C-alpha positions in Angstrom: -47.5 28.9 5.3 -50.8 28.7 5.6 -52.4 33.2 4.3 -49.7 33.3 2.0 -50.0 33.8 -1.7 -48.7 35.1 -4.9 -49.7 39.1 -4.7 -47.7 40.0 -8.0 -48.9 41.0 -10.4 -47.3 38.8 -13.9 -46.6 41.7 -15.4 -45.0 43.7 -13.1 -41.6 45.5 -13.8 -38.8 45.4 -12.4 -38.9 48.9 -10.7 -41.7 48.2 -9.2 -42.1 47.7 -5.1 -44.0 45.9 -2.9 -45.6 47.1 0.7 -45.7 45.4 3.3 -47.6 46.6 6.9 -46.3 46.5 10.0 -48.0 46.8 13.2 -47.3 50.0 13.5 -46.6 51.3 10.0 -46.1 50.6 6.5 -42.8 50.0 5.3 -42.7 50.5 0.8 -39.7 48.2 -0.5 -37.7 49.9 -3.3 -35.7 48.1 -6.1 -35.2 44.9 -4.3 -31.9 43.1 -5.0 -33.7 41.0 -7.6 -34.2 43.4 -9.8 -33.6 43.0 -13.7 -35.9 39.8 -13.2 -39.2 39.2 -12.5 -40.8 37.5 -9.5 -40.6 33.7 -10.1 -43.8 32.5 -10.0 -43.2 29.9 -7.3 -42.0 32.5 -4.5 -44.8 32.9 -1.9 -45.7 36.2 -0.2 -47.3 36.9 3.2 -50.4 38.2 3.2 -49.6 41.5 5.0 -47.9 41.9 1.2 -51.0 44.5 0.2 -50.3 45.7 -3.3 -47.5 46.6 -5.8 -46.7 50.1 -6.2 -45.1 52.2 -9.2 -41.8 54.0 -7.9 -38.8 54.7 -7.5 -36.4 55.0 -4.6 -32.6 56.0 -5.2 -31.8 56.7 -1.2 -29.5 54.1 0.5 -32.9 52.7 2.4 -33.9 51.4 -0.5 -31.5 48.1 -0.5 -31.9 48.0 3.8 -35.9 47.4 3.0 -35.4 44.8 0.9 -32.4 43.1 2.6 -34.7 42.7 5.5 -38.4 42.8 3.7 -37.7 40.4 0.8 -35.5 38.5 2.9 -38.3 37.3 4.5 -40.7 37.4 1.7 -38.6 34.6 0.3 -38.9 32.4 2.8 -36.2 33.5 5.7 -39.4 34.5 8.1 -39.0 30.9 9.5 -35.2 30.9 9.6 -35.2 34.5 11.2 -37.8 33.2 13.8 -35.6 29.7 15.1 -32.5 31.6 14.9 -33.3 35.6 15.6 -29.8 35.8 17.1 -28.4 35.6 13.6 -31.4 36.5 11.7 -30.2 40.9 10.8 -26.6 39.3 9.7 -28.1 36.7 7.8 -30.4 38.4 6.1 -27.3 40.9 5.0 -25.0 38.6 3.7 -27.9 36.7 1.3 -29.7 39.8 0.2 -26.2 41.8 -0.7 -26.7 44.7 2.3 -24.0 46.8 1.1 -26.1 49.6 1.8 -27.3 48.7 5.5 -23.8 48.2 6.5 -23.7 51.9 5.1 -26.5 53.3 7.5 -25.1 55.5 10.9 -24.6 53.1 13.5 -22.9 55.2 16.9 -26.5 56.6 18.2 -25.8 60.1 19.8 -26.2 60.4 22.9 -27.9 63.5 24.7 -28.6 63.5 28.6 -32.9 63.9 28.8 -34.4 66.6 29.9 -33.6 66.9 34.0 -35.3 68.8 36.0 -32.9 71.7 37.7 -33.6 71.9 41.5 -33.3 75.5 43.6 -32.1 75.2 47.6 -31.9 78.0 50.1 -28.4 78.7 51.0 -28.6 76.1 53.4 -28.3 74.4 50.6 -30.6 71.9 52.0 -34.3 73.7 52.1 -35.7 73.5 48.7 -37.4 76.1 47.2 -38.2 75.2 43.8 -37.8 73.2 41.1 -37.4 74.1 37.3 -38.5 71.6 34.0 -40.2 71.6 31.0 -40.4 67.8 31.4 -40.4 66.8 35.6 -37.4 63.5 35.5 -34.6 63.3 37.2 -32.4 60.1 36.6 -31.6 57.3 38.9 -29.0 54.2 38.9 -30.7 50.7 38.4 -30.2 49.7 42.0 -32.2 52.6 43.4 -35.4 51.3 41.1 -37.3 48.3 42.5 -36.4 45.0 40.9 -40.7 45.3 40.6 -40.2 47.9 38.6 -37.8 46.1 36.2 -39.7 43.1 35.8 -43.2 45.1 35.1 -41.9 47.4 32.1 -40.3 44.0 30.7 -43.3 42.3 30.7 -45.5 45.0 29.6 -43.1 45.8 26.9 -40.4 42.9 25.6 -40.9 39.8 26.9 -37.5 38.7 25.0 -35.4 41.6 26.5 -32.8 39.1 27.5 -32.7 37.2 25.0 -32.4 39.6 21.6 -29.8 41.3 20.4 -31.7 44.2 19.7 -34.0 42.9 17.1 -36.8 40.4 18.1 -37.0 38.8 15.0 -39.8 36.6 16.2 -41.8 39.6 17.4 -41.1 40.3 13.7 -42.5 37.7 12.4 -45.6 37.4 14.1 -46.7 41.5 14.0 -46.3 40.1 10.9 -49.0 37.4 10.6 -51.0 38.8 13.7 -51.6 42.3 11.6 -52.7 40.6 8.7 -55.2 38.1 10.2 -57.5 41.0 11.0 -56.4 41.6 14.5 -54.9 44.0 16.5 -52.4 45.7 15.3 -48.7 45.2 17.0 -45.8 46.3 17.1 -42.1 44.8 17.2 -40.1 47.5 18.7 -37.7 46.3 21.7 -37.0 47.8 24.6 -33.5 48.7 23.0 -35.5 50.3 19.7 -38.0 52.3 21.7 -34.7 53.9 23.8 -33.3 54.8 20.2 -36.4 56.6 19.5 -36.3 58.7 22.5 -32.4 59.1 22.4 -33.2 59.9 18.8 -35.5 62.5 19.5 -33.9 64.1 22.3 -30.2 64.9 20.5 -32.3 66.5 18.0 -31.3 70.4 17.1 -34.2 71.3 15.1 -37.8 70.0 14.3 -36.9 67.7 11.1 -34.7 65.5 13.2 -37.7 65.4 15.5 -39.7 64.4 13.5 -37.3 62.1 11.8 -36.8 59.7 14.7 -40.4 59.5 15.6 -42.2 59.4 12.5 -44.1 56.5 11.4 -42.0 55.4 8.2 -40.3 52.7 7.2 -36.9 54.6 7.0 -37.2 55.5 11.2 -38.0 51.6 11.7 -34.7 50.9 9.7 -32.7 53.2 11.7 -33.9 51.7 15.1 -33.2 48.6 14.3 -29.3 49.5 13.3 -29.0 51.4 16.3 -30.2 48.9 18.7 -28.2 46.3 17.2 -25.0 48.6 17.5 -26.5 49.5 21.3 -26.1 45.9 22.7 -23.0 45.7 21.9 -22.1 48.6 23.3 -24.1 48.7 26.7 -25.3 45.8 28.9 -28.7 44.7 29.7 -29.0 46.5 32.8 -27.3 49.5 31.0 -29.8 49.6 28.1 -32.9 48.8 30.8 -31.7 51.8 33.2 -31.6 54.2 30.3 -34.7 53.2 29.0 -36.6 53.9 33.0 -35.0 57.1 32.9 -36.3 58.3 29.9 -39.7 57.0 29.6 -42.9 59.4 29.2 -45.1 58.0 32.2 -48.3 60.7 31.8 -49.6 63.7 33.4 -46.2 65.5 33.2 -43.7 62.4 34.5 -40.8 61.7 32.4 -38.3 59.1 33.6 -39.7 56.4 36.4 -38.1 58.8 39.3 -40.7 61.3 37.7 -43.4 58.8 38.0 -42.8 57.4 41.4 -43.2 61.2 42.9 -46.3 62.2 40.5 -48.5 59.0 40.8 -47.4 57.7 44.5 -45.0 60.4 46.4 -42.2 57.9 46.8 -39.0 56.2 45.5 -38.6 54.2 42.8 -36.8 51.7 45.0 -39.5 51.4 47.0 -42.6 50.6 44.0 -44.5 47.6 45.2 -45.6 44.9 42.2 -49.3 47.0 42.3 -47.5 50.4 41.5 -44.9 49.1 39.1 -47.7 46.9 37.1 -49.6 50.4 36.8 -46.5 52.5 35.8 -45.2 50.2 33.2 -48.5 49.7 31.4 -48.9 53.5 31.0 -45.8 53.8 28.8 -47.4 52.3 25.7 -50.2 55.3 25.3 -49.8 58.1 28.4 -52.5 58.9 27.8 -55.0 56.4 26.8 -54.3 54.6 30.3 -54.4 58.1 32.7 -56.0 57.1 35.4 -57.2 60.5 36.5 -58.9 60.5 33.3 -63.1 59.3 33.6 -62.3 57.0 30.1 -58.6 56.4 30.6 -59.2 54.3 34.3 -60.8 51.0 33.2 -58.5 51.2 30.7 -55.4 51.7 33.3 -57.3 48.9 35.1 -57.4 46.7 32.6 -53.7 47.6 31.7 -52.6 47.1 34.8 -53.8 43.3 35.3 -52.9 42.3 32.1 -49.0 43.5 33.1 -49.2 41.9 36.2 -50.9 38.7 34.7 -47.3 38.8 32.9 -45.3 39.0 35.7 -46.5 35.7 36.4 -46.0 34.1 33.2 -42.3 35.2 33.2 -42.0 33.9 36.5 -41.6 37.5 38.1 -43.9 37.0 40.6 -46.5 34.6 41.6 -49.9 34.0 41.5 -50.9 35.1 44.6 -48.8 37.9 44.5 -50.8 39.2 41.4 -53.7 38.2 43.1 -53.2 40.7 46.4 -51.9 43.5 43.5 -55.1 43.1 41.7 -56.7 44.0 44.6 -55.0 47.2 45.5 -57.1 50.3 44.4 -55.5 52.7 41.3 -55.8 56.4 42.5 -57.8 59.1 40.8 -55.7 61.7 41.5 -51.3 62.7 41.2 -49.3 65.1 42.9 -48.0 67.0 39.9 -44.9 68.7 40.9 -45.3 72.8 40.2 -42.5 74.4 38.3 -41.7 77.8 38.6 -41.3 80.3 41.1 -44.8 81.0 41.2 -44.8 77.3 43.2 -43.3 79.0 46.3 -45.2 81.2 46.4 -46.9 79.7 49.4 -43.4 80.0 51.0 -42.9 83.9 50.4 -39.7 83.0 48.4 -41.5 83.8 45.0 -39.4 87.5 44.6 -36.1 86.1 45.1 -36.7 83.2 43.1 -37.8 85.1 40.4 -35.0 87.4 40.8 -32.9 84.4 40.4 -34.7 83.5 37.5 -34.7 86.9 35.8 -30.7 86.9 36.6 -30.1 83.4 35.1 -31.8 84.6 31.8 -29.4 87.5 32.1 -26.5 85.3 31.7 -25.1 85.0 28.2 -22.6 81.8 29.9 -26.0 80.0 29.7 -26.6 80.1 26.5 -26.8 82.9 23.6 -30.3 84.1 23.4 -33.1 84.4 26.6 -34.8 81.3 25.4 -31.9 79.3 24.7 -30.9 80.0 28.7 -34.4 79.2 30.2 -34.1 76.1 28.0 -31.1 75.0 29.8 -32.1 75.9 33.3 -35.5 73.6 33.0 -33.5 70.6 31.3 -30.1 70.8 32.5 -30.6 68.9 35.6 -28.8 72.0 37.7 -28.2 72.0 41.7 -28.5 75.7 42.3 -27.5 77.1 45.9 -29.5 80.6 46.1 -28.1 83.2 48.4 -31.3 83.2 49.8 -30.8 83.5 54.0 -33.8 81.7 54.7 -34.2 82.6 58.5 -33.8 86.5 56.9 -36.1 85.6 54.3 -38.9 84.4 56.7 -37.9 87.4 59.1 -38.1 89.9 56.7 -41.4 89.2 55.2 -42.7 88.5 59.2 -42.3 92.3 60.3 -43.7 93.1 56.9 -47.1 91.4 58.1 -46.4 92.6 61.5 -46.5 96.7 60.3 -48.9 96.5 56.9 -51.8 94.5 55.6 -50.9 92.2 52.5 -54.2 93.7 50.9 -52.8 97.4 50.9 -52.2 99.3 48.3 -48.7 101.1 49.8 -46.1 98.6 49.4 -43.6 97.6 52.4 -40.3 96.6 50.3 -37.2 95.0 52.1 -34.0 94.0 50.4 -31.2 92.3 52.3 -27.4 91.9 50.7 -24.2 91.2 52.6 -21.6 93.3 52.6 -18.0 92.6 50.6 -19.8 89.4 48.7 -23.8 91.2 46.8 -25.0 88.1 48.1 -29.0 88.8 48.3 -30.5 87.3 51.4 -34.2 88.4 50.9 -36.3 90.0 48.9 -39.8 90.2 50.7 -42.7 92.8 50.4 -46.9 92.7 51.1 -48.0 90.9 48.3 -48.2 87.5 47.1 -46.2 86.3 44.6 -49.0 85.5 41.9 -50.1 86.4 38.1 -54.5 88.1 38.9 -56.7 85.6 37.0 -58.0 88.1 34.4 -60.7 86.1 34.0 -61.4 85.8 38.2 -59.7 88.5 39.6 -58.2 89.4 42.8 -57.0 92.6 42.3 -59.1 96.4 42.5 -58.6 98.4 40.3 -55.3 100.9 40.5 -55.3 103.2 42.9 -54.0 105.6 40.0 -57.0 107.1 38.9 -56.2 107.4 35.2 -55.5 103.9 35.0 -58.2 102.8 36.5 -60.7 104.6 34.1 -58.6 102.2 31.9 -59.8 99.1 33.3 -56.3 98.6 35.2 -56.1 97.0 38.3 -53.3 97.7 41.0 -50.3 95.5 42.6 -52.1 94.4 44.9 -52.3 91.4 46.4 -51.0 89.5 44.0 -47.9 90.7 41.6 -45.6 89.1 39.3 -43.5 92.7 38.9 -39.7 92.8 39.9 -40.8 95.7 43.0 -37.6 95.6 45.0 -34.7 94.5 42.1 -36.1 96.5 39.3 -36.6 95.5 35.9 -39.9 96.0 33.0 -42.0 98.5 33.8 -40.5 99.1 37.2 -37.4 101.8 37.1 -37.9 102.4 41.0 -38.7 104.8 43.6 -37.1 108.4 44.4 -35.4 107.1 48.1 -35.0 110.5 49.5 -32.3 111.7 52.0 -30.4 108.2 51.8 -28.3 110.0 48.7 -26.8 111.8 51.0 -24.5 109.6 51.8 -23.3 110.0 47.7 -22.1 113.5 48.3 -20.2 112.8 51.5 -18.5 109.8 49.8 -17.9 112.8 47.1 -16.4 115.1 49.3 -14.1 112.6 51.4 -12.7 111.8 47.9 -12.0 115.4 46.9 -10.1 116.1 50.1 -13.2 117.2 52.7 -12.8 116.2 55.8 -16.1 114.7 58.3 -15.0 117.4 60.3 -15.8 119.9 57.2 -18.2 122.7 58.6 -20.8 124.2 56.7 -23.6 127.1 57.9 -27.3 125.5 57.1 -29.3 128.4 56.3 -33.3 127.6 56.8 -33.4 128.3 53.4 -30.4 127.9 51.3 -29.9 129.7 47.4 -28.1 127.7 45.4 -26.1 128.2 42.1 -28.1 124.9 40.5 -30.9 126.3 37.7 -34.4 124.9 37.3 -37.5 126.4 36.2 -38.6 129.5 37.1 -41.7 129.3 39.5 -40.8 126.1 40.2 -42.1 125.5 44.1 -38.3 124.1 44.6 -37.0 127.6 43.1 -36.5 130.4 45.0 -39.5 132.7 44.7 -38.7 135.1 41.9 -36.2 133.4 40.2 -34.5 130.3 38.9 -32.8 128.8 41.0 -32.9 126.1 42.9 -33.5 126.9 46.8 -34.0 123.7 48.9 -35.1 123.6 52.6 -34.6 121.6 56.0 -37.2 119.5 56.7 -40.2 121.6 59.0 -38.2 124.8 57.9 -35.8 124.7 60.6 -31.9 123.0 61.1 -30.3 126.6 60.9 -26.8 126.5 62.3 -23.1 125.0 61.9 -22.5 121.4 61.2 -20.1 119.2 60.2 -20.8 115.6 58.2 -21.6 113.8 61.4 -23.7 116.4 62.8 -25.2 117.1 59.7 -25.6 113.6 58.1 -27.4 112.6 62.3 -30.4 115.2 62.0 -30.0 114.9 57.5 -29.9 118.9 56.8 -30.7 119.8 53.5 -29.1 123.1 53.2 -25.6 121.6 54.2 -25.8 118.8 51.9 -26.5 120.8 49.0 -23.7 123.3 49.1 -21.7 120.4 49.8 -22.6 118.9 46.3 -21.8 122.7 45.0 -18.3 122.4 46.7 -17.7 119.2 45.4 -19.2 118.9 41.9 -22.9 117.6 41.5 -21.6 115.3 38.6 -19.2 113.8 41.2 -22.0 112.9 43.8 -24.0 111.2 41.0 -20.4 109.4 40.2 -20.2 107.8 43.2 -23.6 106.6 43.2 -22.8 104.9 39.8 -20.0 103.2 41.1 -22.5 102.1 43.6 -24.9 100.2 42.3 -27.6 102.8 40.9 -29.1 102.0 37.8 -30.7 105.5 37.1 -33.4 103.1 34.7 -35.8 105.7 34.3 -35.1 107.6 30.9 -34.9 111.2 32.0 -32.7 110.1 35.4 -30.2 108.6 32.9 -30.3 111.6 30.6 -28.8 113.7 32.9 -26.4 110.9 35.2 -25.0 109.8 31.7 -24.2 113.4 31.0 -21.6 115.0 32.8 -22.9 118.5 31.9 -26.0 117.9 33.2 -25.3 115.9 36.1 -23.0 119.0 37.4 -26.4 121.0 37.3 -28.3 117.9 38.7 -28.1 119.6 42.8 -31.6 118.0 43.4 -29.7 114.4 43.1 -28.5 114.3 46.5 -31.7 114.8 48.1 -32.8 111.8 46.6 -35.1 112.8 43.5 -33.9 110.4 41.3 -35.5 106.8 41.1 -33.8 103.6 42.9 -35.0 100.0 44.2 -34.2 98.6 47.8 -32.0 96.2 46.2 -29.7 98.5 44.9 -29.5 100.8 47.5 -29.2 98.0 49.9 -26.3 97.3 48.2 -24.9 100.7 47.6 -24.7 101.3 51.4 -23.5 97.3 51.7 -20.4 99.3 49.9 -19.4 101.2 52.9 -19.2 98.1 55.0 -17.4 96.0 52.4 -14.8 98.6 52.5 -15.4 100.3 49.6 -15.5 96.9 47.5 -19.1 97.0 45.2 -20.2 93.6 44.1 -22.9 93.1 42.2 -25.6 91.9 43.7 -25.9 87.7 42.9 -28.9 85.4 44.2 -26.5 82.5 44.3 -23.9 80.4 46.5 -22.6 77.7 43.7 -24.3 76.2 41.1 -22.8 72.4 39.9 -24.0 70.4 36.8 -25.9 67.3 37.2 -22.5 65.8 37.4 -21.4 67.5 40.3 -18.9 69.7 38.5 -19.2 73.3 40.0 -20.1 76.4 37.3 -18.0 79.7 38.4 -21.2 81.8 37.7 -22.4 84.0 40.3 -19.6 84.2 42.5 -18.9 87.6 43.7 -17.8 89.6 41.8 -16.4 93.0 43.0 -14.5 96.3 41.9 -13.0 98.7 43.9 -15.6 102.0 44.6 -14.0 104.2 46.6 -10.6 103.7 49.1 -10.8 101.2 52.3 -10.4 104.6 54.6 -13.2 107.1 52.5 -15.6 103.9 53.0 -14.6 103.7 56.8 -14.9 107.1 57.1 -18.2 107.6 55.5 -19.5 104.7 57.5 -18.2 106.7 60.9 -20.9 109.6 59.9 -23.8 106.8 58.6 -23.5 105.6 62.4 -25.4 108.8 63.2 -28.8 108.6 62.1 -29.6 105.3 63.8 -28.8 106.2 66.9 -25.3 104.7 67.6 -22.1 106.1 68.5 -18.9 107.5 65.7 -16.1 106.6 66.9 -13.8 109.2 65.7 -16.6 111.8 65.7 -19.2 113.2 68.0 -23.0 112.8 66.7 -25.6 115.1 67.4 -29.2 114.4 66.8 -30.7 110.8 64.9 -33.5 110.5 62.8 -33.7 106.5 63.7 -32.8 106.6 67.3 -34.9 103.5 68.0 -32.4 100.9 65.7 -28.9 101.0 67.9 -31.0 99.8 70.4 -33.5 97.2 68.7 -30.5 95.4 66.9 -28.2 95.3 69.7 -24.7 95.5 67.5 -23.0 97.9 65.6 -25.3 99.6 63.1 -25.0 102.3 60.9 -27.5 103.6 58.7 -30.0 106.5 57.1 -33.7 107.4 56.4 -35.2 109.2 54.1 -38.4 111.0 53.2 -39.4 112.7 50.1 -41.6 115.5 49.2 -45.4 115.3 50.6 -43.4 112.1 52.4 -44.4 110.2 49.4 -42.2 108.0 49.9 -40.2 106.5 53.6 -37.5 104.8 53.7 -34.7 103.2 55.8 -31.4 101.4 55.6 -29.4 99.8 58.0 -26.6 97.8 58.3 -24.3 95.5 60.2 -20.6 94.0 59.3 -22.9 91.0 58.2 -25.8 92.1 56.6 -27.3 95.1 55.4 -31.6 96.2 54.8 -33.3 98.8 53.0 -36.7 99.3 53.3 -38.9 101.0 51.1 -42.6 102.5 51.9 -44.3 103.6 48.3 -47.1 103.2 46.2 -46.1 101.2 43.1 -48.8 101.9 40.9 -49.1 105.4 41.3 -46.3 107.5 42.3 -48.4 111.2 42.5 -50.3 109.4 45.3 -51.8 111.6 47.8 -51.1 109.3 51.1 -48.3 110.4 53.5 -45.9 107.4 54.3 -45.1 106.3 57.7 -41.9 106.0 59.6 -43.4 104.5 62.1 -44.6 101.6 59.2 -41.0 101.1 57.8 -38.5 102.1 59.8 -39.6 99.2 62.7 -39.9 96.7 59.8 -35.9 97.3 58.7 -34.3 97.4 61.9 -36.5 94.3 63.3 -35.2 91.9 60.3 -31.8 93.3 60.8 -32.1 92.2 64.8 -33.6 88.7 63.7 -30.7 88.2 61.5 -27.9 89.0 64.1 -29.9 87.3 66.9 -26.8 85.1 68.4 -24.2 86.6 65.9 -21.4 88.1 67.9 -21.0 91.9 67.5 -18.5 92.7 65.6 -17.1 96.7 65.2 -16.7 98.9 62.6 -13.5 99.5 61.2 -11.5 102.8 61.7 -9.9 104.5 58.3 -5.9 104.3 59.0 -5.7 108.2 57.9 -7.3 109.8 61.0 -7.2 113.0 58.6 -9.9 111.5 56.6 -11.7 112.5 60.0 -10.4 116.0 61.0 -8.3 117.4 58.3 -6.1 120.2 58.7 -7.0 121.6 62.1 -6.8 125.0 62.7 -7.8 126.8 66.4 -9.7 130.0 65.9 -8.6 133.4 67.5 -11.0 134.2 70.6 -13.1 137.2 69.5 -15.0 137.3 72.7 -16.7 140.9 72.9 -15.2 142.2 70.0 -16.8 144.5 67.7 -18.6 142.2 65.1 -16.6 143.7 62.6 -13.2 143.3 64.2 -14.2 139.7 65.0 -15.5 139.1 61.3 -11.2 140.2 60.0 -9.6 138.2 62.8 -11.1 135.2 61.3 -11.3 136.2 58.4 -7.7 136.7 58.4 -7.0 133.0 59.7 -8.4 131.6 56.5 -12.0 130.6 57.9 -15.5 131.1 56.4 -17.2 133.7 58.4 -21.2 134.5 59.0 -23.0 136.4 61.3 -25.1 134.1 64.0 -28.1 134.7 65.7 -28.7 136.7 68.7 -27.6 134.6 72.6 -27.3 135.5 76.2 -24.3 137.0 76.8 -21.9 139.6 79.4 -20.3 140.8 76.4 -22.1 144.6 75.0 -25.0 144.5 73.4 -24.2 143.7 69.8 -20.5 142.7 70.2 -19.1 139.2 69.2 -20.4 136.8 72.2 -18.0 134.2 70.8 -17.9 131.6 67.9 -19.7 128.1 66.7 -17.6 125.9 66.7 -15.8 127.6 69.5 -11.8 126.4 69.3 -10.7 124.4 66.4 -11.9 123.5 63.0 -11.0 122.4 59.5 -9.0 124.9 57.6 -11.5 126.7 55.5 -14.4 125.5 57.3 -17.2 127.9 58.5 -17.0 129.6 61.8 -20.0 131.4 62.6 -19.5 134.4 64.9 -22.2 134.8 68.4 -24.3 137.7 68.7 -24.5 139.2 72.1 -27.9 140.7 73.1 -26.2 141.7 76.5 -28.5 140.0 78.4 -26.8 138.2 80.7 -24.0 138.0 83.6 -22.9 134.6 82.5 -20.5 134.0 79.4 -22.1 132.2 76.6 -21.3 128.6 75.8 -20.0 129.5 71.8 -22.3 127.6 68.9 -25.8 127.9 71.9 -28.4 128.7 70.0 -30.5 130.6 72.7 -32.3 128.3 74.6 -30.4 125.1 74.0 -27.5 123.0 74.4 -24.9 123.4 71.9 -23.6 120.1 69.6 -20.1 119.0 71.1 -17.7 118.7 67.8 -14.2 117.6 69.5 -11.2 116.6 67.8 -7.8 114.9 69.1 -5.8 117.0 71.3 -8.7 119.9 71.8 -9.8 121.3 75.1 -13.1 120.3 76.3 -15.6 123.9 75.7 -16.5 125.5 78.8 -19.9 125.3 80.1 
């Protein structure tokens, strides 16, 4: 054997060892099987034996190393080259390889990271993909034969002829590496697959290093595992697994991802030239990267080298090779974008981000948020969102019909399905994008204090959870939409919808607030709310008061049922109370008892909170946690029971149905049980064309404008706010938020059948215990009051009206005929200026509201 000469010192001691250089590393041998006697002079050593080193190694790999390498040094190289199939077992027998047999051989199989795909509710529209490594496994039958042949030509010519360890390759590497030529490795495709599998199955950084570090231990491990793998799997199975885990550069792992990134096609469609390029990159994805100036020529040369080897192996003809070499390699790739930022152009970023935050909160997917994120980005899940494409597109389009995406004020829309909590849409006039701090698009905040510090606003770009809350977003004051909670609390306490209260222009409550506050009665510390515009005094029930949004009806109603009970309803209906001060009130019953202003919407909430709260009414009193998910399945198709509707009873069906009947009044619909009088968003019913319910809301000085509109199928809540500066000076317009909300509902309901809301089974929930009101027409006021008091009503003296009765006597009552037991009855005072009797309950010059209950006669006109 030419080039082989003794390298051992004649005085070498038995414990000394030799070093041998592989193409990709150095194996140091310790305590060979002939320790205890000196090497004989006639033993020849390959030129690759570079030095003797004094070293002891007592681990189990020592004898394994001697088994393999010293056998080669003793002349077994020739035999191994001639008989590769039995080389390893023969070496083990001759070298006393008991320790080699003790090495682990059962490879822990771990699935390589897989792309998780997120679809819309139709399970067809791809919304986003999530990954750390862009990879998706495909069966070998879906991989082009060109690709299969190319990877064998590039990496392992003898793949179908060895048993996992190519001893010819080992010998060839020895000779080549010690003749001054370029380094060669001796790893087969099977050994490379072992290496990648060990890395992917690692549970800690040390295991990753052990699986990839260039050490003798790693090489011996790979050989032992490879021998076992070849016993357990077919060659095609090994090739399939290899192609699905191999790295191809530019963020592509596995042949599916590589086909997408480099050629935007499926693996089964790869041509000879394309397959050869991909196969050429596995050896060194960075060095052979065709997208870089230095990598392009190397990629071209390497590709052509692989094509030539494909000819040598008779996989293609020379003519095919010549044609393939003419194909120009592209210098660009199409990297698949991961995460929610990638779908901002489709305006799906906010609902995608809502799902992402939801996932990170689910302990099912891991003990920590980090673990959950890793699982999402490597688990290969197929996730079907609750997002309805039609609703999402409609919400975004309707928003931009009414406000610019560069406006500092934000129009926020959230849509929820009643009875399931499925979030159908989240949209705003913002772009879901992190503003670039080096080249910012966002102007400084509209909040002067933030602007002085250089803090930028949330427009036009933001990734904050503006619609669902979280992080530094606690929500926004919603205004009168919160009156619904007082109505539900009253119904639960036995107050029917027909319960009447005499509403004043300004009501002096028993709630104590800070003296001198604008909301306090002058010179007192009592909370004194008034109505919008200072009017709307009179007798109202829940239908009429909710329709006209009468503050001075709902604050005394809250006093009677207990403000703490109103707050409790809100909590049961899903209001989160994220603001610190709100939470202090909401979580302290005594404090909540004094929180009279809550009923007027002074606490912070989000559109998603409020849409879901109103959806609880349409869901027959079942509160369903909002969920962004329809279904989650593993890569094996197993469905996971996470994200399904999780509903609890928040109130009884009869209470929910009764309250919903009154909530039809503000949006221009007709109540089924009572009579509406006045509406704050009358056009909603006509625009939607279906039975609807809902409520408007406005805060002090119009800092927030809100509207909720719902049907049996969807509830949409819209807020017009300034997220950056709550104490802004703009006046928010219902002319912007209202049409955006009802148009979104109309778009979603287009083509769907009209469905009526359910009535409560107990009509007393609506009408209560009705009592006849004594006729006190033309009685003296004192006599009229006494008669009404004796009948058990809450009596007040009302306004002067035209009447034929003598001046200063009772002209009638409001209501005129019947009302709830203990309800408010107002005595109307005659001014003596008319020959006609007044219509009871009619303020001067106005048509009275008609409050009619079953079994009552119509009032005289």
